C-alpha positions in Angstrom: 0.0 0.0 0.0 2.9 2.3 0.7 3.8 2.1 -3.0 0.3 2.9 -4.3 -0.9 -0.6 -4.9 -4.6 -1.1 -3.9 -5.3 -3.9 -1.5 -7.8 -5.5 -3.9 -5.2 -5.5 -6.7 -2.6 -6.9 -4.3 -4.9 -9.7 -3.4 -5.7 -10.5 -7.0 -2.0 -10.5 -7.8 -1.3 -12.9 -4.9 -4.1 -15.2 -5.9 -2.9 -15.4 -9.4 0.7 -16.0 -8.3 1.8 -12.8 -10.0 3.1 -11.0 -6.9 6.3 -12.5 -5.4 8.8 -9.6 -5.6 8.9 -7.1 -2.8 10.3 -4.4 -5.1 10.1 -3.7 -8.8 12.9 -5.6 -10.3 14.1 -5.4 -13.9 12.4 -8.1 -16.0 15.6 -9.5 -17.3 19.3 -9.0 -17.2 21.2 -8.2 -20.4 21.8 -11.9 -20.9 18.4 -13.5 -19.8 16.0 -14.7 -22.4 12.3 -14.2 -22.5 11.7 -17.9 -22.1 13.1 -17.6 -18.5 10.2 -15.5 -17.6 6.8 -17.2 -18.4 5.0 -14.3 -16.7 6.5 -11.9 -19.2 5.4 -14.0 -22.1 1.9 -14.3 -20.6 1.6 -10.5 -20.1 2.8 -9.9 -23.7 0.1 -12.1 -25.0 -2.6 -10.6 -22.8 -1.6 -7.1 -23.9 -1.6 -8.0 -27.6 -5.0 -9.7 -27.3 -6.4 -6.6 -25.7 -4.8 -4.3 -28.2 -6.0 -6.4 -31.2 -9.5 -6.3 -29.8 -9.2 -2.6 -29.3 -10.1 -3.1 -25.7 -8.5 0.0 -24.2 -9.5 -0.6 -20.6 -8.2 -4.1 -20.6 -4.9 -2.9 -22.2 -4.6 -0.3 -19.5 -5.3 -2.9 -16.9 -2.4 -5.1 -18.1 0.0 -2.1 -18.4 -1.0 -1.0 -14.8 -0.4 -4.4 -13.5 3.0 -4.7 -15.2 4.1 -1.3 -13.9 3.2 -2.5 -10.4 5.5 -5.4 -10.8 8.4 -4.1 -12.7 10.1 -0.8 -13.5 9.1 1.4 -16.5 12.1 0.7 -18.7 11.7 -3.1 -18.3 8.0 -2.9 -19.2 8.7 -0.8 -22.3 11.5 -3.1 -23.5 10.2 -6.5 -22.5 6.3 -6.2 -22.5 5.3 -3.5 -25.0 8.0 -3.4 -27.7 9.5 -6.8 -28.5 9.9 -6.9 -32.3 8.2 -10.2 -33.1 5.1 -9.0 -31.3 5.0 -5.8 -33.4 4.8 -7.9 -36.6 2.0 -10.0 -35.1 0.0 -6.8 -34.4 0.8 -5.2 -37.8 -0.3 -8.3 -39.6 -3.5 -8.6 -37.7 -4.7 -5.0 -38.0 -2.9 -3.9 -41.2 -2.5 -0.3 -40.3 -1.5 2.4 -42.9 1.0 3.9 -40.5 3.1 3.2 -37.4 4.7 5.7 -35.1 7.8 4.6 -33.1 9.3 6.5 -30.2 12.9 6.4 -28.9 14.0 8.0 -25.8 17.5 6.7 -25.0 20.6 6.6 -27.2 21.3 2.9 -26.5 18.1 2.0 -28.5 19.1 3.8 -31.7 20.8 0.8 -33.3 17.8 -1.3 -32.5 15.5 1.4 -34.0 17.5 1.4 -37.2 17.1 -2.3 -37.5 13.4 -2.2 -36.6 12.6 0.5 -39.3 14.6 -1.4 -41.9 12.7 -4.6 -41.0 9.3 -2.8 -41.1 10.1 -1.1 -44.4 11.2 -4.4 -46.0 8.0 -6.3 -44.5 5.5 -3.6 -45.2 6.6 -1.4 -48.1 3.4 0.7 -48.1 3.4 1.3 -44.3 4.1 5.0 -43.3 6.7 4.9 -40.6 7.2 7.9 -38.3 9.7 8.3 -35.4 9.4 10.6 -32.4 11.0 10.8 -28.9 13.8 12.6 -27.2 16.6 10.5 -28.9 15.7 12.0 -32.3 17.4 15.1 -31.1 20.7 13.5 -30.1 23.9 13.9 -32.2 24.0 10.1 -32.5 20.6 9.8 -34.2 21.2 8.0 -37.5 21.1 10.2 -40.6 19.3 7.5 -42.6 16.3 7.8 -40.1 16.0 11.6 -40.4 13.2 11.4 -43.1 11.1 9.4 -40.6 11.3 12.0 -37.7 8.1 13.8 -36.8 9.9 16.8 -35.3 9.6 18.8 -32.1 7.7 21.9 -32.9 4.0 22.5 -33.6 4.8 23.4 -37.2 6.8 20.1 -37.5 3.8 18.2 -36.3 1.4 20.0 -38.6 3.6 19.3 -41.6 4.0 15.7 -40.5 0.2 15.3 -40.1 -0.5 17.0 -43.4 1.9 14.6 -45.2 0.3 11.7 -43.4 -3.2 12.7 -44.5 -2.0 13.2 -48.0 -0.7 9.7 -48.1 -4.0 8.3 -46.8 -6.1 10.3 -49.3 -3.9 9.4 -52.3 -3.6 5.6 -51.6 
């Protein structure tokens, strides 16, 4: 309760065997595999099912639960953004556009690979990138065309271009 977890939620977590860490640990070390954490895999699938069903409240529930168990960075990297899950979602809902966000410099090389993989697998998909790391000197030049920008004018231009693509496709 001191950390903001409601008693009813804690009871549910304990009943489901999902609460066994007294603090919010990282989900995995740099060398651990997802298969070592069945709870991670289960939460990924539950979140994907909720997202594919456009069930916003259920998706929020799963994210809230994950954030009570693990730190934010771990949830982002291990639950929300694993690459294979992104392809599952894109194949199922077939969007016209996807927007990726990158905050820390360490993820730039992974972002470059992810954008390349998306472009190769979905050649008509409009890919956009936002986030604090787009302003870093280390941001790859080849990704510059995908960057949304940081000002209101940048966003208006990006949105206008995006709408043009939708109306002319």
